[in-house]
Backbone as CSV, one residue per row, in Angstrom:
resi,resn,N_x,N_y,N_z,CA_x,CA_y,CA_z,C_x,C_y,C_z
1,MET,0.824,-1.190,0.000,0.000,0.000,0.000,0.871,1.259,0.000
2,ALA,1.912,1.257,0.814,2.789,2.422,0.869,3.482,2.636,-0.476
3,ASP,3.901,1.550,-1.119,4.545,1.678,-2.428,3.578,2.221,-3.477
4,ARG,2.306,1.830,-3.386,1.280,2.319,-4.317,0.867,3.743,-3.994
5,GLY,1.084,4.164,-2.730,0.693,5.503,-2.313,-0.775,5.621,-1.967
6,ARG,-1.428,4.503,-1.693,-2.837,4.537,-1.321,-3.226,3.221,-0.649
7,GLY,-4.298,3.302,0.117,-4.813,2.130,0.808,-5.322,2.522,2.177
8,GLY,-5.804,1.551,2.884,-6.334,1.827,4.207,-6.313,0.593,5.090
9,ILE,-6.105,0.807,6.363,-6.111,-0.255,7.367,-7.065,0.180,8.466
10,LEU,-8.015,-0.678,8.787,-9.014,-0.370,9.804,-8.936,-1.406,10.918
11,PHE,-8.782,-0.920,12.139,-8.726,-1.792,13.312,-9.978,-1.574,14.155
12,ILE,-10.624,-2.652,14.559,-11.757,-2.558,15.473,-11.219,-2.726,16.886
13,GLY,-11.325,-1.666,17.650,-10.826,-1.678,19.010,-11.958,-1.794,20.012
14,SER,-11.657,-1.439,21.238,-12.636,-1.543,22.314,-12.281,-0.559,23.420
15,MET,-13.311,-0.096,24.130,-13.067,0.727,25.308,-12.267,-0.064,26.336
16,ALA,-12.345,-1.385,26.261,-11.564,-2.236,27.170,-10.072,-2.013,26.985
17,GLY,-9.660,-1.476,25.851,-8.250,-1.187,25.616,-7.776,0.103,26.255
18,CYS,-8.693,0.863,26.843,-8.331,2.127,27.491,-7.995,1.954,28.963
19,ALA,-8.352,0.811,29.518,-8.068,0.515,30.927,-8.274,-0.972,31.133
20,GLY,-7.531,-1.538,32.068,-7.727,-2.946,32.377,-9.178,-3.222,32.697
21,ASN,-9.697,-4.326,32.199,-11.113,-4.627,32.337,-11.316,-5.918,33.104
22,TYR,-12.181,-5.887,34.068,-12.510,-7.019,34.937,-12.766,-8.290,34.138
23,ASN,-12.024,-9.334,34.461,-12.158,-10.656,33.846,-11.891,-10.668,32.339
24,LEU,-11.263,-9.622,31.844,-10.947,-9.545,30.416,-9.518,-9.047,30.213
25,ALA,-8.588,-9.547,31.007,-7.213,-9.032,30.980,-6.568,-9.168,29.601
26,ALA,-6.597,-10.347,29.022,-5.955,-10.550,27.723,-6.659,-9.747,26.631
27,TYR,-7.986,-9.701,26.687,-8.761,-8.930,25.713,-8.401,-7.447,25.823
28,SER,-8.377,-6.915,27.051,-8.026,-5.509,27.254,-6.631,-5.209,26.711
29,ALA,-5.686,-6.087,27.000,-4.313,-5.888,26.531,-4.239,-5.916,25.002
30,ALA,-4.956,-6.836,24.390,-4.950,-6.929,22.923,-5.552,-5.679,22.290
31,LYS,-6.622,-5.176,22.871,-7.262,-3.981,22.316,-6.404,-2.734,22.545
32,ALA,-5.674,-2.667,23.665,-4.734,-1.560,23.878,-3.627,-1.612,22.822
33,PHE,-3.121,-2.803,22.554,-2.094,-2.985,21.532,-2.602,-2.507,20.173
34,ILE,-3.823,-2.869,19.842,-4.406,-2.478,18.550,-4.417,-0.962,18.401
35,GLN,-4.834,-0.258,19.443,-4.915,1.191,19.338,-3.534,1.818,19.165
36,ILE,-2.566,1.377,19.938,-1.211,1.931,19.823,-0.596,1.561,18.473
37,LEU,-0.840,0.345,18.013,-0.360,-0.060,16.690,-0.960,0.830,15.607
38,ALA,-2.253,1.084,15.692,-2.905,1.947,14.697,-2.311,3.350,14.711
39,GLU,-2.082,3.892,15.901,-1.502,5.231,15.986,-0.106,5.273,15.377
40,ALA,0.700,4.263,15.666,2.067,4.222,15.134,2.068,4.022,13.615
41,LEU,1.220,3.117,13.135,1.145,2.895,11.684,0.638,4.143,10.967
42,TRP,-0.326,4.833,11.579,-0.825,6.070,10.985,0.318,7.079,10.851
43,ALA,1.113,7.224,11.916,2.234,8.173,11.879,3.229,7.813,10.776
44,GLU,3.441,6.530,10.561,4.395,6.073,9.545,3.816,6.117,8.129
45,LEU,2.552,5.720,7.992,2.000,5.493,6.658,1.163,6.632,6.103
46,GLN,0.599,7.466,6.942,-0.253,8.560,6.463,0.491,9.469,5.490
47,PRO,1.752,9.839,5.754,2.474,10.674,4.776,2.705,9.968,3.437
48,ARG,2.556,8.642,3.425,2.765,7.878,2.189,1.448,7.518,1.510
49,GLY,0.329,8.113,1.988,-0.966,7.923,1.331,-1.799,6.771,1.853
50,VAL,-1.387,6.151,2.935,-2.139,5.029,3.498,-2.873,5.508,4.749
51,ASP,-4.182,5.345,4.733,-5.000,5.716,5.882,-5.008,4.583,6.903
52,VAL,-4.943,4.941,8.174,-5.003,3.959,9.259,-5.947,4.507,10.317
53,LEU,-6.848,3.656,10.787,-7.819,4.082,11.794,-8.122,2.951,12.753
54,ALA,-8.161,3.306,14.043,-8.682,2.405,15.074,-9.991,3.000,15.552
55,ILE,-10.990,2.160,15.727,-12.273,2.616,16.234,-12.594,1.812,17.487
56,PRO,-12.295,2.392,18.666,-12.606,1.686,19.911,-14.106,1.762,20.197
57,ILE,-14.724,0.616,20.276,-16.174,0.540,20.456,-16.474,0.185,21.907
58,GLY,-17.467,0.838,22.464,-17.910,0.479,23.806,-18.650,-0.845,23.776
59,ALA,-19.655,-0.932,22.933,-20.431,-2.161,22.778,-21.106,-2.131,21.414
60,ALA,-21.139,-3.276,20.766,-21.821,-3.396,19.481,-22.747,-4.601,19.536
61,ASP,-23.829,-4.493,18.822,-24.871,-5.515,18.812,-24.445,-6.678,17.912
62,THR,-23.529,-7.495,18.422,-23.004,-8.631,17.657,-23.633,-9.936,18.158
63,PRO,-23.571,-10.993,17.339,-24.057,-12.296,17.810,-23.324,-12.772,19.064
64,SER,-22.035,-12.493,19.155,-21.263,-12.887,20.328,-21.786,-12.181,21.580
65,ARG,-22.090,-10.907,21.466,-22.638,-10.160,22.602,-23.989,-10.742,23.008
66,ALA,-24.823,-11.073,22.035,-26.135,-11.652,22.344,-25.985,-12.990,23.074
67,ARG,-25.043,-13.815,22.627,-24.817,-15.120,23.267,-24.268,-14.989,24.678
68,SER,-23.535,-13.903,24.935,-22.885,-13.754,26.239,-23.873,-13.531,27.371
69,GLY,-25.060,-13.040,27.059,-26.033,-12.766,28.094,-25.763,-11.490,28.861
70,VAL,-24.904,-10.627,28.330,-24.581,-9.363,28.979,-25.867,-8.557,29.161
71,VAL,-26.016,-7.968,30.329,-27.155,-7.101,30.611,-26.752,-5.681,30.225
72,ASP,-27.508,-5.085,29.307,-27.164,-3.735,28.861,-27.273,-2.741,30.005
73,ASP,-26.406,-1.745,29.953,-26.310,-0.728,30.987,-26.371,0.624,30.279
74,ASP,-27.141,1.552,30.832,-27.258,2.878,30.214,-25.909,3.579,30.062
75,ALA,-24.946,3.207,30.892,-23.623,3.823,30.817,-22.847,3.355,29.583
76,MET,-23.322,2.301,28.916,-22.616,1.759,27.759,-23.605,1.576,26.606
77,PRO,-23.784,2.608,25.772,-24.690,2.476,24.631,-24.230,1.355,23.699
78,VAL,-25.187,0.655,23.117,-24.884,-0.453,22.209,-25.137,0.018,20.774
79,ALA,-24.084,0.010,19.967,-24.167,0.463,18.575,-24.493,-0.700,17.649
80,SER,-25.150,-0.407,16.550,-25.394,-1.444,15.544,-24.108,-1.662,14.749
81,CYS,-23.909,-2.884,14.319,-22.704,-3.210,13.538,-22.674,-2.428,12.231
82,ALA,-23.844,-2.265,11.603,-23.907,-1.526,10.339,-23.462,-0.077,10.542
83,ARG,-23.897,0.525,11.626,-23.497,1.907,11.902,-22.003,1.999,12.174
84,VAL,-21.470,1.077,12.955,-20.036,1.077,13.235,-19.253,0.978,11.927
85,ALA,-19.666,0.083,11.047,-18.977,-0.087,9.765,-19.057,1.179,8.917
86,ARG,-20.249,1.775,8.823,-20.410,3.007,8.029,-19.519,4.130,8.562
87,GLU,-19.572,4.331,9.872,-18.782,5.429,10.446,-17.287,5.160,10.343
88,ALA,-16.890,3.921,10.559,-15.467,3.589,10.466,-14.941,3.865,9.060
89,LEU,-15.664,3.421,8.056,-15.212,3.643,6.679,-15.229,5.127,6.311
90,SER,-16.229,5.868,6.797,-16.272,7.297,6.474,-15.168,8.078,7.194
91,GLN,-14.722,7.576,8.344,-13.694,8.271,9.119,-12.277,7.769,8.830
92,LEU,-12.151,6.735,8.026,-10.837,6.147,7.738,-9.784,7.186,7.340
93,PRO,-10.114,8.171,6.507,-9.089,9.162,6.149,-8.710,10.122,7.275
94,HIS,-9.431,10.057,8.392,-9.235,11.036,9.460,-8.635,10.417,10.716
95,GLY,-7.844,9.349,10.550,-7.245,8.637,11.676,-6.363,9.511,12.528
96,PRO,-5.755,8.952,13.531,-5.586,7.521,13.746,-6.669,6.854,14.602
97,VAL,-7.476,7.642,15.361,-8.489,7.038,16.227,-9.789,7.801,16.042
98,TYR,-10.886,7.062,15.950,-12.219,7.665,15.882,-13.105,6.965,16.901
99,VAL,-13.812,7.758,17.699,-14.709,7.223,18.719,-16.129,7.677,18.384
100,LEU,-17.075,6.738,18.441,-18.472,7.076,18.194,-18.906,8.201,19.136
101,ALA,-19.786,9.058,18.672,-20.193,10.247,19.429,-20.651,9.917,20.845
102,GLU,-21.462,8.882,20.993,-22.017,8.578,22.313,-20.983,8.015,23.285
103,SER,-19.812,7.643,22.790,-18.762,7.081,23.645,-17.596,8.033,23.872
104,GLN,-17.620,9.203,23.251,-16.473,10.108,23.323,-16.156,10.576,24.734
105,ASP,-17.165,10.933,25.511,-16.902,11.410,26.877,-16.288,10.292,27.720
106,TYR,-16.814,9.087,27.584,-16.299,7.953,28.344,-14.854,7.649,27.942
107,PHE,-14.589,7.661,26.646,-13.242,7.411,26.125,-12.252,8.435,26.685
108,LYS,-12.618,9.713,26.603,-11.737,10.776,27.099,-11.495,10.632,28.595
109,ALA,-12.546,10.298,29.328,-12.405,10.131,30.775,-11.470,8.972,31.104
110,LEU,-11.668,7.829,30.445,-10.802,6.671,30.708,-9.345,6.979,30.407
111,CYS,-9.109,7.690,29.318,-7.732,8.002,28.926,-7.083,9.025,29.852
112,ALA,-7.890,9.894,30.466,-7.338,10.981,31.266,-7.195,10.650,32.752
113,MET,-8.002,9.740,33.256,-7.985,9.502,34.704,-6.812,8.628,35.115
114,PRO,-6.448,8.687,36.392,-5.391,7.792,36.882,-5.745,6.332,36.575
115,ARG,-4.747,5.536,36.267,-4.962,4.153,35.824,-5.772,3.334,36.824
116,ARG,-5.504,3.504,38.111,-6.254,2.747,39.119,-7.741,3.093,39.046
117,GLU,-8.052,4.390,38.936,-9.455,4.807,38.845,-10.104,4.271,37.577
118,ALA,-9.364,4.281,36.472,-9.912,3.770,35.216,-10.221,2.273,35.322
119,ALA,-9.302,1.525,35.932,-9.530,0.082,36.101,-10.700,-0.176,37.048
120,GLU,-10.819,0.625,38.095,-11.946,0.467,39.020,-13.275,0.787,38.330
121,LEU,-13.280,1.821,37.499,-14.492,2.173,36.761,-14.892,1.049,35.807
122,GLN,-13.919,0.514,35.083,-14.201,-0.596,34.170,-14.735,-1.808,34.944
123,ARG,-14.123,-2.093,36.080,-14.583,-3.221,36.897,-16.014,-2.993,37.364
124,SER,-16.319,-1.798,37.820,-17.660,-1.474,38.288,-18.698,-1.658,37.188
125,LEU,-18.373,-1.164,36.003,-19.297,-1.298,34.868,-19.496,-2.764,34.507
126,MET,-18.403,-3.514,34.413,-18.509,-4.911,34.009,-19.256,-5.746,35.044
127,THR,-19.034,-5.492,36.311,-19.727,-6.296,37.323,-21.217,-5.972,37.363
128,ARG,-21.594,-4.756,36.954,-23.037,-4.451,36.836,-23.640,-5.156,35.635
129,MET,-22.864,-5.272,34.569,-23.374,-5.913,33.349,-23.389,-7.431,33.488
130,LEU,-22.470,-7.973,34.283,-22.377,-9.416,34.512,-22.424,-9.648,36.027
131,PRO,-23.608,-9.519,36.628,-23.680,-9.526,38.085,-23.368,-10.855,38.753
132,ASP,-23.440,-11.945,38.041,-23.240,-13.264,38.625,-21.826,-13.746,38.325
133,GLU,-21.030,-14.051,39.352,-19.654,-14.538,39.174,-19.595,-15.768,38.275
134,ASN,-20.668,-16.545,38.233,-20.703,-17.760,37.414,-21.355,-17.518,36.061
135,HIS,-21.489,-16.250,35.694,-22.124,-15.904,34.425,-21.351,-16.542,33.267
136,PRO,-22.063,-17.091,32.267,-21.385,-17.763,31.155,-20.365,-16.889,30.423
137,ALA,-20.609,-15.589,30.334,-19.674,-14.725,29.609,-18.325,-14.636,30.318
138,LEU,-18.304,-14.873,31.616,-17.051,-14.831,32.358,-16.289,-16.135,32.274
139,ASN,-16.931,-17.155,31.768,-16.312,-18.491,31.743,-16.168,-19.027,30.320
140,GLN,-16.060,-18.138,29.345,-15.931,-18.588,27.951,-14.520,-19.039,27.658
């Protein structure tokens, strides 16, 4: 893509990548890696005509989410997959990171607060969404 002077790379991230997330340590770490990778690739490739974008999603209405039995929480709006795809593709030239409008305040707060507070907030949200320690989503 860089040799051609055009192209695009789109990464689907997660708010879980902004702070350690209760019972999702590896997932949180992978999503944090994705965001930093996207930012670094954007810095390297954007001057060569390649667009790079990470879109950290709070929650999307996916089959996996439906199977998990997660209880929706007003603090975490659930986006449709079609909308996420449309917005991600429309924002691809404007990388390196794009956050859906309804998640921007939460994203900014997680990124700005002390790490311990961010991890505690994520834990609080997740334990409200998955109130039972034996919940199937915690044991996948």
